[in-house]
N, C-alpha and C positions, 0 to 999 in steps of 0.2 A: 706176402702179407696181403690179406683182403682190402681192396679200396672201398667197398660199398659203405662200410660204417663211416669212414671219413668223408665220403661224398653226402651221405645223409646228414651228417653234422655240420658240414659246410653250408649245405642247403639250408638247415635249420637256422644257422647263424645269420645267413643272408636274409632269410624271412623275418627273423627277429628284428635285425638291423632296420630293414625296410618298414616294418610295422612302426618301429619307433619314429623313424623319420617322417613317415605319414603322419602319425599322431601328433608329432611336434609341429608340422608344417600347418595342420589343419585344426589345431587346438586355438580357439580365439579367446582373448581376454579383453574385459573392459573394465573401466574404473567404477567406483560406486555411483558417479554422477552420469552414467551411460547405460544405454540398453543396447544388447546385440539382437538384432532382427535377424532370424535365419529363416529365409524363405527356401520353398521346394517340397516340404512335406506337410501334410494336412495335421491339424491338431484341432482339439476341441477346447473351446473357452466359453465362459458366460458372459452374456451381454449385460447391460444396465438393469434389465427387468429380471435378471437371474435365469435366463433361458440359455440352453446349450446351443452352441452354434460352431460350425466347422470353419476354420480359416486355413490358408495355404502358408502359414508361418508360425514360428514359435519364437518367444522372447527369453532372453536371459538378462536379468537385472543385474548388474555388476558381476564380478567373478568370471567365470569362463566355462566353455562347453566345447565339445567336439563337433566340427561341421563336416559333414559327409562329402568327400569329393565328388564331383560330377553330379551330385544329387541336390545339394543345397548350396546356397549362397549367403553371405552374411554382411550386413551393413550396420553401422554404428548410428544410434539416434541419441541426441543429447537430452540430459534431464537437468542440466544447471539452470540457474535462475539468470534471466536476461533483463537488462534495464532498458526502459524505452522512455524516450521524451515525447511529449505530447503537446501540440499547440492546436488551438481552435481560433483562427482569426475571424474578426467581423462577425460576431455572433450577436443576434438581436435579442435582448433580454425582454422580460415581461413588460416593463414599461417603455419599451422602444428604443432603449440605449444600446448602441454598437459597442461591444468590448471584445477584447482579445484574451484568451485564457491559456495559462501554460501549466502543466502538470507533469509529474513523474510516476511511472509504474514499474512493477517488477513482475515479470511473468514467467512460468515454467511449464513444462508438460507435466502432466499428472503421473506420478511415479507408481500408482496403485491400479490394478486392474478394477473394473472393466475400463475405466476411463484411459488408462494408458494404450489400450488397443486403439481407442478412438484417435488419440494423438499420433499413433504411428500411422494409422491408416490416412490421417489427413495430412501429415506433414513429413513423411519419411523422405519423400522425393525433393521437398523444398528446403529441409533443413533448418538451421537457426534463423536465417533471415526471413524464411517464410512464417516462422512462428511470431517473430516480432512485427513483421508486416501486418499480419492479419490482426494481431492483438491491438496494434495501434489504431487500426481502422475501425474495430469494434469498439474500443474505449472513446475515441474521438467522437464517434458517432453518438454514444450515450452522453457525453459531456455536452455536446450541442443540444441535444434534446432536453436535458435538465437545466442547462443555464437558460433557454428559452422559456422556463416556467417560473423563474425567479427574478427578484429585483436586483439591482446592483448592491443595494445595501445588505440584503440576505446573502448574497454570495459572499461579499466582503466580510460579513460579520459571523457567518456560520461555515467556514472552510470545512470543518470536520463532518458537519452534517451533509454538506455537497458531497465530499468524498465517499461517504457512507452509502449515499444515494446512488453513486455511480458504480461503486462495487456490487450492491444488490442488483442493479439494473443489468450489469454485465455477467453476472454469475450465471444465468441460464445459457446464454450464448457460449460462454467459456466452457461449461460442462459439456455442450453438444461438440464442441471442438476437441474436448480431451486435455483443455488447458486449465491452469490454476493461477488466478491473479493473487500473487503473493502481498503486494501492498500497491496502494495507490494514494497520492497526495496532490493537492492543488498547491502549485508553486506561487503563481502570481496572476493577477488581473490587470488589464490596463485598457485605456480608451483613447482615442485621438481627438475627443471633443471637450476634455478638461472636466468631465463630470466628476470623476474619481477624485481629482485634485480639488474641485469645489467641495466635495464631501469633506475632505480632510481639512479645509480651510474653514468650513463650517464648524466642523467638530472642534478645532482649534479656539475659534471664536467663542463656542459655547464654553469651553473649559475656561478661557480667560474670563468670560462673564460671570461664570460660577465662583472664580476665584475672587473676584471683585466683589461680588455679593457676598461671599463668605467673609472676606475682610471688613467689608463694612458693617455686617452683623456682628463680627467681632468686636470692632471699635465701639459700636451702639452698646453692646452688652458691657463692655467695659466702662464706658461713660455711666451707664445706668447703674452699676455696681458701685462705681466711685461717688455718684451722687447720693445714693442709698447710705454708704458708709459715712459720708459727710453729715447727711441728715440724722443718722443714728447717733453720731458723736456730738451733734449740737443738742439733741435731746437729752444725752446722757449728762453734757456739761450744764445744761439749764437745769437738770434735775439736781445736780450736786450742788450748784449755786444756791437754788431754793432751799435744799436742805441745809446747807451751811447758814443761810439768812435766818432760818428758823430756830437753829440751835443757838445762834447768837443772841436773838431776841428772847428766847427763853431763859438763857443766862442772865441777861440784864434785869430781867424781871425778878 
């Protein structure tokens, strides 16, 4: 019985198994909030101005792809949202009052090209800690700059406007970094000189004063109305008595 067909079949089976194992070992999957960065081969991408440029990597957003052994290496890059706590101590406001401000922000890497390429190139080696650190530095810098242009009263009364100004100011920097500022909000402002407490006390005094004035005006109006009612009652009673006297006189005549 010839052995050659069996040998060929065995070699074919071994090759198929080897290819399956090779594929299984080098097929990489990532979640929907991750990007697989495959380095080693050149690919063409579009930059922010729509121009083509060559880079030494390719991206797989979610799903999976085959990574060529010996030719390519793969790293996972995060796309999830990161929360960052922001604090600006001892900031001089427009009227010279030192305050401290606390805020909260949510930031993530942009998930769409070409900004995704910027994020990968800026933060692949730094990971999530690098993203949060740089985002914190950028936001706190803009917070300080904007706080210095406002009064304490404006900051306290217009928190949404302050947050909007910070988002707008940081947008260009975040775009250059390939990051997206998902949300930003001012949590609290405080000072060590009692200025904000004095504002609150003054406001409470104003409210109490307005309440006292309103009560006095109400009592005054009530007294005026009562006096007017008594006056109208006296007039009506006098008119009735006069009419009765005239009727009696006419009857007697």
